[in-house]
C-alpha positions as CSV (number, residue, x, y, z in Angstrom):
1,M,0.2,0.0,0.3
2,L,1.1,3.8,-0.8
3,I,0.0,6.8,1.4
4,G,0.4,10.2,0.4
5,C,0.6,12.6,-2.3
6,K,1.7,15.8,-1.4
7,A,5.6,17.4,-1.8
8,D,7.6,18.0,1.2
9,Q,8.5,21.5,-1.2
10,I,8.7,22.3,-4.0
11,E,11.0,25.0,-5.2
12,T,11.4,26.9,-8.6
13,S,13.7,29.1,-10.3
14,I,12.1,32.3,-12.3
15,S,14.1,35.4,-13.4
16,S,12.6,38.9,-14.5
17,K,13.4,37.7,-18.0
18,D,10.7,34.9,-17.7
19,L,7.5,37.4,-16.6
20,R,8.3,39.3,-19.4
21,K,8.5,36.7,-21.8
22,A,4.8,35.6,-20.2
23,I,3.4,38.9,-19.9
24,A,4.2,39.0,-23.9
25,G,2.7,35.8,-24.4
26,N,5.4,34.1,-24.6
27,Q,5.5,30.3,-24.3
28,V,8.4,30.1,-20.9
29,S,9.2,27.0,-18.9
30,V,11.0,27.0,-15.2
31,E,13.0,24.8,-13.7
32,F,11.3,23.2,-10.6
33,E,12.6,20.3,-8.1
34,A,10.2,18.9,-6.0
35,E,10.4,16.2,-2.9
36,L,7.8,13.7,-1.5
37,S,8.0,11.2,0.7
38,L,5.5,7.7,0.1
39,M,4.2,5.5,3.1
40,G,4.7,1.7,1.9
41,D,7.0,-1.7,1.8
42,T,10.0,-0.7,0.4
43,K,10.5,-4.7,0.4
44,D,6.8,-5.9,-1.3
45,A,7.0,-6.6,-5.5
46,E,3.4,-4.9,-5.9
47,T,4.4,-1.5,-4.4
48,K,7.5,-1.2,-6.4
49,A,5.7,-1.7,-9.6
50,K,3.1,0.5,-8.3
51,L,5.4,3.3,-8.2
52,K,6.8,2.9,-12.0
53,S,3.2,3.4,-12.9
54,I,3.1,6.8,-10.3
55,G,6.8,7.4,-12.5
56,K,5.2,7.3,-15.8
57,I,1.4,9.0,-15.0
58,I,3.9,12.1,-13.9
59,E,6.1,11.8,-16.9
60,K,2.8,11.8,-19.1
61,Y,1.7,15.5,-17.9
62,L,4.6,17.2,-16.3
63,S,7.9,17.1,-18.4
64,I,11.1,16.0,-16.6
65,E,14.3,15.5,-16.2
66,E,14.7,13.5,-13.7
67,F,12.8,10.9,-11.9
68,D,14.6,9.5,-8.7
69,I,13.4,6.7,-5.7
70,T,15.4,6.3,-2.9
71,K,14.2,4.3,1.2
72,G,13.3,6.7,3.1
73,D,13.0,5.7,6.3
74,F,9.7,5.1,6.5
75,G,8.9,4.6,2.7
76,F,10.1,6.0,-0.2
77,K,11.5,9.3,-1.2
78,I,10.7,10.9,-4.5
79,K,12.7,13.7,-6.3
80,I,11.9,15.2,-9.0
81,E,13.1,17.8,-11.2
82,G,11.4,19.4,-14.5
83,E,9.9,22.3,-15.9
84,L,6.7,24.1,-15.1
85,P,4.7,26.1,-17.2
86,L,5.1,30.1,-16.7
87,V,2.1,31.5,-17.9
88,Y,0.1,35.1,-18.1
89,S,-3.6,34.4,-18.0
90,S,-5.6,37.7,-17.9
91,G,-8.8,36.0,-16.9
92,S,-10.4,33.8,-13.9
93,K,-10.6,32.0,-17.0
94,E,-9.4,27.6,-16.2
95,L,-5.9,27.3,-17.5
96,T,-6.8,24.9,-20.8
97,S,-3.8,25.5,-22.5
98,V,-1.1,23.5,-20.9
99,K,-0.5,19.7,-20.7
100,S,0.5,20.3,-16.6
101,P,-1.5,19.9,-13.7
102,W,-0.2,23.0,-12.1
103,V,1.2,26.0,-13.5
104,M,3.4,29.1,-12.6
105,K,0.5,32.0,-13.2
106,V,0.9,35.5,-14.0
107,S,-2.2,37.6,-14.1
108,D,-3.2,41.3,-14.1
109,N,-3.9,42.9,-10.6
110,R,-6.7,44.1,-9.7
111,D,-6.4,44.7,-6.1
112,G,-6.7,48.0,-4.9
113,G,-5.4,50.3,-2.2
114,I,-1.5,49.2,-0.8
115,L,-1.6,46.7,-3.7
116,S,-2.8,48.6,-6.3
117,G,1.1,49.8,-7.2
118,F,1.7,46.7,-8.2
119,S,0.9,45.5,-11.6
120,H,0.8,41.7,-11.7
121,K,0.6,39.0,-9.2
122,L,2.6,35.2,-9.7
123,T,0.7,32.3,-8.1
124,F,1.0,28.4,-8.0
125,S,-2.2,27.7,-9.8
126,T,-4.0,24.0,-11.0
127,A,-4.8,23.9,-14.2
128,S,-7.9,22.2,-16.3
129,Q,-5.8,19.2,-16.9
130,F,-5.3,18.7,-12.6
131,D,-8.7,16.3,-12.3
132,A,-7.4,13.9,-15.1
133,F,-3.9,14.0,-13.0
134,A,-5.7,13.0,-9.8
135,G,-7.9,10.4,-11.6
136,E,-5.1,8.3,-12.9
137,L,-3.1,8.5,-9.8
138,Q,-6.2,7.4,-7.9
139,K,-6.2,4.2,-10.6
140,I,-3.2,3.4,-8.7
141,N,-4.5,3.6,-5.2
142,I,-7.5,5.6,-4.4
143,L,-4.7,7.1,-1.0
144,L,-2.9,8.5,-3.7
145,S,-4.7,12.0,-3.9
146,P,-2.9,15.0,-4.9
147,D,-3.3,18.0,-2.9
148,E,-3.6,21.2,-5.1
149,R,-2.5,22.8,-2.6
150,Q,1.7,22.5,-2.5
151,P,4.4,24.3,-0.3
152,M,6.3,26.0,-2.1
153,K,9.9,27.8,-2.4
154,F,10.3,30.9,-5.0
155,K,13.6,31.7,-6.3
156,L,13.2,35.1,-8.2
157,K,15.9,36.6,-9.8
158,T,16.4,40.0,-11.8
159,K,18.1,39.9,-15.2
160,G,20.2,42.6,-16.4
161,N,18.7,46.3,-15.6
162,D,15.3,45.0,-14.7
163,V,13.8,46.2,-11.4
164,L,11.2,43.9,-9.8
165,K,9.7,45.0,-7.2
166,I,7.6,42.2,-4.7
167,F,5.1,42.2,-1.6
168,T,3.8,39.0,-0.1
169,G,2.7,37.5,3.4
170,G,2.9,34.8,5.6
171,V,6.5,34.3,4.0
172,E,9.9,33.0,5.3
173,V,13.0,34.9,3.9
174,G,16.8,33.6,4.8
175,G,15.1,32.1,7.3
176,E,12.9,34.1,8.9
177,H,9.4,34.5,9.0
178,L,7.1,37.3,8.1
179,V,3.8,38.6,8.2
180,L,4.2,40.5,5.0
181,Y,7.1,41.5,3.1
182,E,7.9,44.0,0.6
183,A,11.5,44.6,-1.2
184,T,13.4,45.6,-4.3
185,V,14.7,42.4,-5.7
186,E,18.3,42.5,-5.7
187,K,19.9,40.3,-7.6
188,R,17.6,37.6,-6.2
189,V,15.6,36.8,-3.6
190,S,13.7,33.2,-1.7
191,L,10.3,32.5,-0.6
192,T,8.9,29.9,1.3
193,M,5.3,29.7,1.7
194,K,3.7,26.6,3.1
195,G,1.5,25.3,5.7
196,G,-0.9,27.3,7.8
197,V,-2.9,29.2,4.8
198,Y,-1.4,28.1,2.5
199,D,-2.8,24.4,2.7
200,S,-6.4,25.6,1.8
201,A,-5.1,28.6,-0.5
202,E,-3.0,29.7,-3.4
203,Q,0.7,32.0,-2.9
204,V,0.2,35.1,-4.2
205,V,3.5,37.4,-5.4
206,Y,2.4,40.7,-6.6
207,F,5.2,42.5,-8.3
208,S,5.6,45.1,-10.6
209,L,8.2,45.3,-13.5
210,K,10.3,48.2,-14.4
């Protein structure tokens, strides 16, 4: 039996150049790394066969460069490296143009108040293929139900003379947990957003790019 299907953390790297290209309507992919733990008997042949099937499903929906399985303390550790689509969406319509279950989505910011100074939002969001992806995993085992929300680490960096200003909340930066965080990115910054409200809500990073 295999239990669990939520990453320990997903880490993605996005540059200001990537954001510009996405806003301009170009197809963009960004690198990601993910690790997840699955409880199961590491000596059971049926379990090992199911892990191979899981790998095939993941490769069907995601652009994968590496898929490694090792033994963990209570089952298996899976490390995945690949690419996620970075897409621009001008409205609230479901993202149907990608095969990936998740995307990094850039959208226009229509929120007011102190957020009105930021032109766009960056979110980790599900796409239209999520239900199909989840359904195929559940055919292997009903307990393999992937979570829509995942623990995230955004690694943002600037390119050239780009000026990237960001605003977010409920974030860990440099080991410090912050209720609110606003900054002009100097070369790079890492934003860890997981647990708590993020078990049921999207991570959102407001930004403006000049």
